C-alpha positions in Angstrom: 0.0 0.0 0.0 2.8 2.4 0.8 4.4 1.6 -2.5 1.2 2.3 -4.3 0.6 5.6 -2.5 4.2 6.6 -3.3 3.6 6.0 -7.0 0.4 8.0 -7.0 2.4 11.0 -5.8 4.3 10.9 -9.1 1.0 11.1 -11.1 -1.4 14.0 -11.9 -3.7 12.5 -9.2 -1.4 13.1 -6.2 -3.9 15.3 -4.5 -6.8 12.9 -4.8 -8.1 10.9 -1.9 -7.6 7.1 -2.1 -10.3 4.6 -1.0 -10.8 0.9 -1.7 -13.2 0.3 -4.6 -13.3 -3.5 -4.9 -11.4 -6.7 -5.2 -12.2 -9.4 -7.7 -11.8 -13.2 -8.0 -8.2 -12.8 -8.8 -5.5 -11.1 -6.7 -6.1 -7.7 -8.3 -7.4 -4.8 -6.2 -9.1 -1.7 -7.2 -9.1 1.7 -5.6 -10.9 5.0 -6.3 -9.0 8.3 -6.3 -11.4 11.2 -5.7 -11.0 15.0 -5.9 -14.3 16.9 -5.4 -16.5 15.7 -8.3 -13.9 13.9 -10.3 -12.7 10.3 -9.7 -10.5 7.7 -11.4 -9.8 4.0 -10.7 -6.4 2.6 -9.6 -5.8 -1.1 -10.6 -3.3 -2.8 -8.4 -1.9 -5.9 -10.2 1.2 -6.1 -8.2 0.4 -9.7 -7.2 -0.5 -10.6 -10.8 2.1 -8.7 -12.8 1.6 -11.1 -15.8 -2.0 -9.9 -16.2 -1.1 -6.2 -16.8 0.3 -6.4 -20.3 -2.7 -8.4 -21.5 -5.1 -5.9 -19.9 -3.4 -3.0 -21.7 -3.4 -5.0 -25.0 -7.1 -5.9 -24.8 -8.1 -2.4 -23.7 -6.6 -1.1 -26.9 -8.3 -3.8 -29.0 -11.7 -2.9 -27.5 -11.2 0.9 -27.8 -10.2 0.4 -31.5 -13.4 -1.5 -32.0 -15.4 1.4 -30.4 -16.3 -0.5 -27.3 -16.6 1.6 -24.1 -13.6 0.2 -22.2 -11.9 2.4 -19.7 -9.2 4.8 -21.0 -5.8 4.2 -19.4 -4.7 7.5 -17.8 -1.4 6.5 -16.2 0.7 3.3 -15.9 3.7 1.7 -14.2 4.4 -1.7 -15.6 7.1 -2.7 -13.3 5.0 -2.2 -10.2 1.7 -3.5 -11.7 -0.3 -0.2 -11.4 -2.7 1.5 -13.8 -4.9 4.5 -13.4 -8.2 4.1 -15.4 -11.2 6.0 -16.3 -14.0 5.6 -13.7 -17.3 4.1 -14.9 -18.9 4.6 -11.4 -20.4 2.1 -9.0 -23.5 0.8 -10.8 -23.1 -2.7 -12.0 -25.7 -4.2 -14.3 -26.6 -6.6 -11.5 -27.6 -3.7 -9.3 -30.4 -2.6 -11.5 -31.6 -5.8 -13.3 -35.2 -6.7 -12.7 -38.1 -8.6 -14.3 -39.3 -5.2 -15.7 -36.1 -4.1 -17.4 -33.9 -7.1 -18.1 -34.9 -7.5 -21.7 -34.1 -3.9 -22.6 -30.9 -3.9 -20.7 -29.8 -7.2 -22.2 -30.5 -5.9 -25.6 -28.1 -3.0 -24.9 -25.5 -5.6 -23.7 -26.1 -7.8 -26.8 -25.3 -4.8 -29.0 -22.1 -4.4 -27.0 -21.2 -8.1 -27.6 -21.7 -7.6 -31.3 -19.4 -4.5 -31.2 -16.8 -6.5 -29.2 -16.8 -9.2 -31.8 -15.4 -6.6 -34.2 -12.2 -6.4 -32.1 -9.1 -7.9 -33.4 -8.3 -11.5 -32.3 -4.9 -11.6 -33.9 -2.4 -13.2 -31.4 -5.1 -13.9 -28.8 -5.0 -17.4 -27.2 -7.3 -19.9 -28.9 -10.3 -21.4 -27.2 -9.5 -24.8 -28.6 -10.6 -28.3 -27.6 -7.7 -28.7 -25.2 -8.5 -25.4 -23.4 -12.2 -26.1 -23.3 -11.4 -29.5 -21.6 -8.9 -28.0 -19.2 -11.6 -25.6 -17.9 -14.3 -28.2 -17.7 -12.1 -30.7 -15.9 -12.0 -28.4 -12.9 -15.6 -29.5 -12.1 -14.6 -33.1 -11.4 -11.5 -32.2 -9.4 -12.6 -29.1 -7.5 -16.3 -29.5 -7.2 -17.1 -33.2 -7.1 -14.0 -34.7 -5.6 -12.7 -31.9 -3.3 -15.8 -29.8 -2.5 -18.4 -32.5 -2.3 -15.8 -35.1 -1.3 -17.1 -37.7 -3.7 -15.2 -40.9 -4.7 -16.2 -41.4 -8.3 -16.4 -44.8 -9.9 -14.7 -45.7 -13.2 -18.1 -45.6 -15.0 -18.9 -42.1 -13.5 -15.5 -40.8 -14.6 -16.1 -42.2 -18.1 -19.6 -40.6 -18.3 -18.1 -37.2 -17.3 -15.3 -37.6 -19.9 -17.7 -38.6 -22.7 -20.0 -35.7 -21.9 -17.2 -33.2 -21.9 -16.1 -34.5 -25.4 -19.7 -34.1 -26.7 -19.9 -30.6 -25.3 -16.6 -29.5 -26.8 -17.5 -30.9 -30.2 -20.8 -28.9 -30.3 -18.9 -25.8 -29.2 -16.3 -26.2 -31.9 -18.9 -26.7 -34.6 -20.0 -23.1 -34.1 -18.4 -20.1 -35.8 -15.0 -19.5 -34.2 -12.3 -16.8 -34.1 -14.5 -14.3 -32.4 -13.3 -12.0 -29.7 -14.4 -13.6 -26.4 -14.4 -11.4 -23.3 -14.8 -14.6 -21.2 -16.6 -13.0 -18.2 -19.2 -10.8 -19.8 -21.8 -10.9 -17.0 -23.7 -8.5 -14.8 -20.9 -7.8 -12.4 -18.5 -6.9 -15.2 -20.9 -4.7 -17.1 -21.1 -1.1 -15.7 -23.9 1.4 -16.4 -22.0 4.7 -16.8 -23.3 8.1 -15.9 -24.4 8.4 -19.5 -26.5 5.2 -19.1 -24.2 3.5 -21.5 -22.6 0.1 -21.1 -19.0 0.1 -19.8 -17.0 -3.1 -20.1 -14.4 -4.1 -17.5 -12.3 -7.2 -16.4 -11.5 -8.4 -19.9 -7.7 -9.1 -19.6 -8.3 -12.9 -20.1 -9.9 -12.4 -23.6 -9.4 -15.2 -26.1 -10.4 -16.1 -29.6 -13.3 -18.6 -29.6 -16.9 -19.4 -30.2 -19.5 -16.8 -31.3 -22.0 -17.7 -28.5 -19.6 -17.6 -25.5 -20.2 -14.0 -24.3 -23.9 -14.3 -25.1 -24.1 -17.2 -22.7 -22.2 -15.4 -20.1 -24.7 -12.5 -20.3 -28.0 -14.4 -20.7 -27.2 -17.3 -18.4 -25.6 -15.3 -15.7 -24.3 -17.2 -12.7 -25.6 -14.4 -10.4 -29.1 -13.9 -11.7 -31.6 -15.8 -13.8 -34.8 -14.9 -15.8 -37.5 -16.8 -17.7 -36.1 -19.3 -20.1 -38.5 -18.5 -23.0 -37.5 -14.8 -22.8 -33.8 -15.7 -22.7 -34.3 -17.8 -25.8 -35.9 -14.9 -27.6 -33.0 -12.7 -26.7 -30.5 -15.3 -27.9 -32.3 -15.5 -31.2 -32.3 -11.7 -31.5 -28.5 -11.9 -31.3 -28.5 -14.6 -34.1 -30.7 -12.3 -36.2 -28.6 -9.2 -35.6 -25.5 -11.3 -36.6 -27.4 -12.6 -39.7 -26.4 -16.2 -38.8 -28.0 -18.8 -41.2 -29.0 -21.2 -38.4 -32.5 -22.3 -37.6 -33.9 -21.7 -34.1 -33.2 -25.3 -32.8 -29.6 -25.5 -33.9 -28.7 -22.0 -32.7 -30.3 -22.6 -29.3 -28.5 -26.0 -29.1 -25.1 -24.2 -29.8 -26.1 -21.6 -27.2 -27.0 -24.3 -24.6 -23.9 -26.4 -25.2 -21.7 -23.3 -24.8 -23.6 -22.7 -21.6 -22.9 -26.2 -20.4 -19.1 -25.7 -21.1 -19.1 -22.5 -19.1 -21.2 -23.6 -16.2 -19.3 -26.9 -15.8 -16.2 -24.8 -15.7 -17.7 -22.3 -13.2 -18.7 -25.1 -10.8 -15.0 -25.9 -10.6 -13.8 -22.3 -10.4 -16.3 -21.3 -7.6 -15.2 -24.4 -5.6 -11.5 -23.6 -6.2 -12.0 -20.0 -5.1 -13.3 -21.4 -1.8 -10.8 -24.3 -1.4 -7.6 -22.6 -2.5 -8.3 -18.9 -1.8 -10.8 -19.0 1.1 -13.3 -16.9 -0.9 -16.4 -18.3 0.7 -18.8 -15.9 -1.0 -18.8 -17.8 -4.3 -20.3 -20.9 -2.7 -23.7 -19.2 -2.6 -23.6 -18.9 -6.4 -23.1 -22.7 -7.0 -26.8 -23.7 -6.7 -27.8 -21.4 -9.6 -24.8 -22.5 -11.7 -25.7 -26.2 -11.0 -29.3 -25.6 -11.8 -28.4 -24.2 -15.2 -26.2 -27.2 -15.8 -28.8 -29.8 -14.9 -31.7 -28.1 -16.6 -29.8 -27.7 -19.9 -28.3 -31.2 -19.8 -31.8 -32.6 -19.3 -32.9 -30.9 -22.5 -30.7 -33.0 -24.9 -30.4 -36.7 -25.4 -26.6 -36.5 -25.5 -26.4 -35.1 -22.0 -29.4 -36.6 -20.1 -27.3 -39.3 -18.4 -24.9 -36.7 -17.2 -27.8 -34.6 -15.8 -29.2 -37.7 -14.0 -25.7 -38.4 -12.6 -25.5 -34.9 -11.1 -29.0 -35.1 -9.7 -28.0 -38.3 -7.9 -24.7 -37.3 -6.4 -25.8 -33.9 -5.1 -28.8 -35.3 -3.1 
């Protein structure tokens, strides 16, 4: 903290007052610097120095694509510090309701479409190996370590076969699209201009066209009526002019959701087991519900859904 305050004294914001803004699922911390009616955000990546250059790189990609990402106002690579434009305190999650979610999600869908114009050159690929690396966290961290289950050979085979089916459907979709990877209601800010500001995108990759749509519409922190969510998903398809019928597009959407939610079951468990971040445990039930409900919808994954229903009782 002393090192951070010392660096701030070398910037144009040395007279601003420093307060904690938030911490995220990583080891980054965010502070707010305030001077009367003006404020900026300080990102402290000193414990995750490797994430700083990707953040700067992806910020520029998004700004070039006309996405409202925060402008970088000052930086010190060696210490892991950035000063960023402040989008305020209002997360999309703070205002979403049954009355407004459709209109707000439409705004966010337009943002996804704009993001997908960002350059993917040189970004890591969301390939089959990476899709499986993420999904395999569920077995290790959620089932075996969190729930303390001892899985049989047949259960492990069922999981492995299901993950293979999921990755195949994901990779059938249009690829090489900019993927934010965490485009959900806690990483979408409503700015003072009632526009959408995008944050926490440093882990961006090149991957399937439905990934960020799933992150938005099947949010692990809030859920809405399935039929209305399907309608919004199909609106994205129509805006993108994708030549896919309703059933196939929704299947792609759902299998992308399975990949993400299976991964998140592992990540939320790991955040508790490894990092002591207990708050994410309360978000597991919704994530699990998404997984089971979606898996029950398709013949290829029904056995997996039944397996999950049995072991969590």
